C-alpha positions as CSV (number, residue, x, y, z in Angstrom):
1,M,0.1,24.1,-58.8
2,H,-1.9,23.0,-61.9
3,E,-5.1,21.0,-62.0
4,R,-5.0,17.9,-59.9
5,Y,-4.9,14.5,-61.6
6,D,-6.7,11.4,-60.3
7,F,-3.9,8.9,-61.2
8,C,-1.4,7.5,-58.8
9,V,2.4,7.4,-59.1
10,S,4.5,4.6,-57.4
11,V,7.9,5.2,-56.2
12,V,10.0,2.0,-56.0
13,I,13.2,1.8,-54.0
14,P,15.3,-1.4,-53.7
15,V,17.2,-1.5,-50.5
16,K,20.0,-3.7,-48.9
17,N,21.9,-2.3,-46.0
18,G,21.1,1.3,-46.9
19,A,21.1,2.9,-43.5
20,E,23.6,5.5,-44.5
21,Y,21.2,7.4,-46.7
22,I,17.8,5.8,-46.7
23,D,16.4,8.0,-44.0
24,E,17.4,11.1,-45.9
25,V,16.0,9.7,-49.2
26,L,12.7,8.9,-47.6
27,Q,12.4,12.2,-45.9
28,S,12.8,13.9,-49.2
29,V,10.4,11.4,-51.0
30,F,7.7,12.0,-48.5
31,S,8.1,15.8,-48.8
32,Q,7.2,15.9,-52.5
33,T,4.7,18.5,-53.7
34,C,2.6,16.9,-56.5
35,N,-0.8,17.3,-58.2
36,F,-1.4,13.5,-58.0
37,D,-1.2,10.9,-55.3
38,Y,1.8,8.7,-54.8
39,E,2.8,5.6,-52.9
40,V,6.3,4.4,-51.8
41,I,7.3,0.8,-52.2
42,V,10.5,-0.5,-50.7
43,I,11.9,-3.9,-51.6
44,D,14.4,-5.0,-49.0
45,S,16.6,-8.0,-49.9
46,G,18.1,-9.0,-46.6
47,S,19.3,-5.8,-44.8
48,T,21.3,-6.6,-41.6
49,D,22.0,-3.0,-40.6
50,R,19.4,-0.4,-39.3
51,S,17.6,-0.1,-42.6
52,L,14.5,-2.1,-41.4
53,E,14.2,0.0,-38.2
54,I,14.3,3.2,-40.3
55,L,11.8,1.9,-42.8
56,K,9.3,1.4,-39.9
57,E,9.2,5.1,-39.3
58,Y,7.7,5.8,-42.7
59,D,4.5,4.9,-44.4
60,V,6.0,2.6,-47.0
61,K,4.8,-0.6,-48.6
62,L,7.6,-2.9,-47.5
63,I,8.3,-6.1,-49.4
64,Q,11.1,-8.4,-48.1
65,I,12.8,-10.9,-50.4
66,K,15.8,-13.2,-49.8
67,P,19.2,-11.8,-50.8
68,E,19.7,-14.6,-53.4
69,K,16.4,-13.6,-55.0
70,F,17.6,-10.1,-55.9
71,N,18.1,-9.3,-59.5
72,H,18.4,-5.8,-60.9
73,G,15.7,-6.4,-63.6
74,L,13.4,-8.9,-61.9
75,T,13.4,-7.2,-58.6
76,R,12.2,-3.9,-60.2
77,N,9.7,-5.9,-62.2
78,F,8.4,-7.3,-58.9
79,G,8.1,-3.8,-57.5
80,V,6.0,-2.7,-60.6
81,E,3.8,-5.8,-60.2
82,N,2.9,-4.8,-56.7
83,S,2.3,-1.1,-57.5
84,Q,-0.9,0.8,-58.1
85,G,0.7,3.6,-60.1
86,K,0.1,4.7,-63.7
87,F,3.7,5.8,-63.7
88,I,6.5,4.1,-61.8
89,A,9.4,6.2,-60.4
90,F,12.7,4.5,-59.4
91,L,15.3,5.6,-56.9
92,T,18.1,3.7,-55.2
93,Q,18.8,3.7,-51.5
94,D,21.5,6.4,-51.9
95,A,19.8,8.7,-54.5
96,T,18.2,11.7,-52.6
97,P,15.7,14.0,-54.4
98,V,17.3,17.5,-54.2
99,N,13.9,19.3,-53.6
100,D,10.1,18.8,-53.4
101,R,9.5,19.1,-57.1
102,W,11.5,16.0,-58.1
103,L,8.5,13.6,-58.6
104,Q,6.3,16.3,-60.3
105,N,9.2,17.1,-62.7
106,I,10.0,13.5,-63.6
107,V,6.3,12.7,-64.3
108,D,5.3,15.9,-66.2
109,P,6.9,14.9,-69.6
110,F,4.6,11.8,-69.8
111,L,1.6,14.1,-69.8
112,E,2.9,16.1,-72.7
113,N,3.7,13.2,-75.0
114,P,1.9,9.8,-74.9
115,N,4.9,8.2,-76.9
116,I,7.4,8.8,-74.0
117,A,8.0,5.5,-72.4
118,G,10.7,6.5,-69.9
119,V,12.1,9.6,-68.3
120,F,15.3,9.9,-66.4
121,G,16.7,12.8,-64.4
122,K,20.0,14.5,-63.5
123,H,22.5,13.4,-60.8
124,L,24.4,15.9,-58.7
125,P,27.5,15.0,-56.6
126,R,27.3,14.8,-52.8
127,E,29.4,17.2,-50.8
128,N,32.0,14.6,-50.0
129,C,32.4,13.6,-53.7
130,D,35.8,13.0,-55.3
131,P,36.3,16.2,-57.3
132,I,37.0,14.4,-60.5
133,V,33.9,12.3,-60.1
134,A,32.0,15.5,-59.6
135,I,33.5,17.0,-62.7
136,G,32.6,13.8,-64.6
137,L,29.0,13.9,-63.5
138,Q,28.7,17.4,-64.7
139,R,30.4,16.6,-68.1
140,H,28.2,13.6,-68.5
141,F,24.8,15.3,-67.9
142,D,25.6,18.9,-69.1
143,L,27.6,18.1,-72.1
144,N,26.8,14.5,-73.3
145,I,23.1,14.3,-72.4
146,S,21.7,17.8,-72.4
147,T,22.3,18.4,-76.1
148,N,19.1,16.4,-76.6
149,R,16.1,15.9,-74.3
150,K,14.1,13.6,-76.6
151,Y,15.7,10.3,-77.9
152,W,14.1,8.3,-80.7
153,K,15.7,5.5,-82.8
154,K,14.8,7.5,-86.0
155,D,17.0,10.4,-85.1
156,N,19.9,10.9,-87.5
157,E,22.4,10.7,-84.6
158,Y,21.2,7.3,-83.2
159,E,23.8,5.1,-85.0
160,N,26.8,7.3,-84.1
161,N,25.7,7.9,-80.5
162,R,24.1,4.7,-79.3
163,G,25.8,4.9,-76.0
164,V,24.1,8.2,-75.3
165,Y,20.7,7.1,-76.8
166,I,20.4,4.1,-74.6
167,F,21.7,5.7,-71.4
168,F,19.0,5.4,-68.7
169,S,19.5,5.4,-65.0
170,N,17.2,3.8,-62.5
171,N,19.0,5.7,-59.8
172,N,16.6,8.4,-60.9
173,S,13.9,7.4,-63.4
174,C,10.3,7.0,-64.2
175,I,8.5,4.7,-66.6
176,R,5.0,4.4,-68.1
177,K,3.4,1.3,-66.6
178,S,1.4,0.5,-69.8
179,V,4.7,0.3,-71.7
180,W,6.3,-1.8,-69.0
181,E,3.5,-4.3,-69.4
182,K,4.6,-4.9,-73.0
183,I,8.4,-4.4,-72.3
184,P,9.4,-5.4,-68.7
185,F,13.0,-5.1,-67.5
186,R,15.2,-8.0,-68.5
187,E,16.7,-10.6,-66.2
188,V,20.3,-9.3,-66.4
189,E,23.1,-9.0,-63.8
190,M,23.5,-5.3,-64.4
191,S,22.4,-2.4,-66.6
192,E,18.8,-3.5,-66.7
193,D,17.9,0.2,-67.3
194,Q,20.3,0.4,-70.4
195,W,18.8,-2.8,-71.8
196,W,15.3,-1.4,-71.3
197,A,16.1,1.9,-73.0
198,Q,17.4,-0.1,-76.0
199,D,14.2,-2.2,-76.0
200,I,11.8,0.8,-75.9
201,L,13.7,2.6,-78.7
202,D,13.6,-0.6,-80.8
203,S,9.8,-0.6,-80.2
204,G,9.4,2.9,-81.5
205,Y,8.9,4.7,-78.1
206,L,10.7,7.9,-77.0
207,K,13.1,8.3,-74.1
208,F,13.2,11.7,-72.4
209,Y,15.7,13.5,-70.2
210,E,14.4,15.9,-67.6
211,P,17.3,18.0,-66.1
212,D,15.0,19.5,-63.4
213,A,14.4,16.1,-61.8
214,L,17.4,16.2,-59.6
215,V,19.0,13.8,-57.1
216,Y,22.1,13.8,-55.1
217,H,24.0,10.6,-56.2
218,S,27.7,9.9,-56.5
219,H,30.2,7.3,-55.4
220,N,33.8,7.6,-54.0
221,Y,35.0,4.2,-55.2
222,F,38.6,3.0,-54.8
223,F,40.6,1.0,-57.3
224,I,39.1,-2.5,-56.9
225,E,35.5,-1.1,-56.7
226,W,36.2,0.9,-59.9
227,F,37.7,-2.1,-61.6
228,Q,34.8,-4.4,-60.7
229,R,32.0,-1.8,-61.6
230,Q,33.6,-1.0,-65.0
231,F,34.1,-4.6,-65.7
232,D,30.4,-5.2,-65.1
233,E,29.3,-2.1,-67.0
234,Y,31.4,-2.9,-70.0
235,R,30.5,-6.5,-70.1
236,E,26.9,-5.4,-70.5
237,Y,27.8,-2.7,-73.0
238,T,29.5,-5.2,-75.1
239,R,26.5,-7.5,-74.9
240,I,24.2,-4.6,-75.9
241,G,26.6,-3.8,-78.7
242,V,27.5,-0.2,-77.9
243,V,31.2,-0.8,-77.3
244,N,33.7,-2.9,-79.1
245,R,36.6,-5.0,-77.7
246,A,39.3,-2.6,-76.4
247,S,42.8,-3.1,-77.7
248,F,45.7,-3.0,-75.2
249,Y,47.1,-0.1,-77.0
250,N,43.9,2.0,-76.8
251,A,43.4,1.0,-73.2
252,C,46.9,2.4,-72.3
253,K,46.2,5.5,-74.4
254,S,42.9,6.0,-72.6
255,F,44.6,5.6,-69.1
256,I,47.3,8.1,-70.0
257,G,44.8,10.6,-71.4
258,L,42.6,10.3,-68.3
259,C,45.5,10.9,-66.0
260,V,46.7,13.9,-67.8
261,K,43.1,15.4,-68.1
262,D,42.4,14.8,-64.4
263,T,45.7,16.3,-63.3
264,N,45.1,19.4,-65.3
265,Q,41.6,19.8,-63.9
266,L,42.7,19.3,-60.4
267,L,45.5,21.8,-60.7
268,K,42.9,24.4,-61.8
269,I,40.7,24.0,-58.8
270,S,41.8,26.9,-56.6
271,E,39.7,25.8,-53.6
272,I,41.8,22.6,-53.1
273,P,45.1,23.1,-51.1
274,A,48.3,22.0,-52.8
275,L,48.9,18.9,-50.6
276,K,45.3,17.7,-51.2
277,K,45.7,18.2,-54.9
278,I,48.8,15.9,-54.8
279,N,46.8,13.4,-52.9
280,W,43.8,13.5,-55.3
281,I,46.2,13.2,-58.3
282,L,47.6,10.0,-56.9
283,V,44.1,8.7,-56.1
284,R,43.0,9.4,-59.6
285,I,45.9,7.7,-61.1
286,L,45.2,4.6,-59.2
287,N,41.4,4.8,-59.8
288,N,41.9,5.4,-63.5
289,L,44.0,2.2,-63.7
290,G,41.1,0.4,-62.1
291,M,38.6,2.0,-64.5
292,V,40.5,1.4,-67.7
293,S,41.6,-2.2,-66.8
294,G,38.0,-3.0,-65.8
295,Q,36.7,-1.6,-69.1
296,F,39.4,-3.6,-71.0
297,C,38.6,-6.8,-69.3
298,G,34.9,-6.3,-69.4
299,S,34.9,-5.8,-73.1
300,R,36.7,-9.2,-73.3
301,Y,34.5,-10.9,-70.7
302,D,33.8,-14.0,-72.9
303,M,37.5,-14.8,-73.1
304,I,37.9,-15.0,-69.3
305,P,37.0,-18.2,-67.4
306,T,33.6,-17.9,-65.6
307,V,35.1,-18.9,-62.2
308,V,37.5,-16.0,-62.4
309,V,34.8,-13.6,-63.3
310,E,32.6,-14.7,-60.4
311,K,35.3,-14.9,-57.7
312,I,37.5,-12.0,-58.5
313,L,36.4,-9.6,-61.3
314,S,32.7,-9.0,-61.0
315,Q,31.1,-6.8,-58.4
316,Q,27.7,-8.2,-59.2
317,S,28.6,-11.8,-58.5
318,Q,29.8,-10.7,-55.1
319,R,26.6,-8.7,-54.4
320,I,28.5,-5.7,-53.0
321,N,26.9,-3.1,-55.2
322,N,24.3,-0.6,-54.3
323,R,20.9,-1.7,-55.3
């Protein structure tokens, strides 16, 4: 352990009906080994399961808000406003730090470079994760992200790789509070983290990837959940300007390509029995249909009646997402 610092770090966790993992998450958070003090702030937006009972067992600063007041950007801003920390770490109710060095690792980059505004860490799949989702997580962080740890708008690759440059995940992140005071999270339905990354890059700050700040975080979504989540994500990506409207031809091409690639990858996994491979192949075909059709519709959100979006297409409008 290096010299001890006299600053505080705040860990902010939004929660709604998070009983499945919140005990595990908090056990890990309160087991961190750091050379600074830290506090834990939980913002609950109307849990009706055992979440509040579990939270009583931990020394957290609990803030309760009404469900209709929840907003991805504004709720996290509210958490920062009620924090004491010089740096603010964010987790979600289902993102569990892998070890006792998570918080130290995600804060350390700030101490090396005062121009770093935000740091995000790596996601590892849970044991029960869909094998293709697990492969996708590995591909995303180990291939797409790890080629660069510092991201700056003046980099030569910025214009050609904006989707990677603005990637930021508040499932596992930390921000410099003094920067947040100038650039808070936006009031948006989703992807407040991506919008914030774009805003800090536009203002000349650096974004940093720390692969040793590890959390377990993955989702086994089904067709409709994949559709709704991809619709919401691609609607925001289109608004940010990192994706263009998808053509029907390209969507079909993408669907076929994903199915072929997933099938080949599943066939190569020797640990999965043959019958389970067939089952996973069928699941992936259906889920890929949900993903690609969600992306297609999301990139054309402004051509769809608002009432259809709110009642059918958007996961956010129905408030069934993890916070």
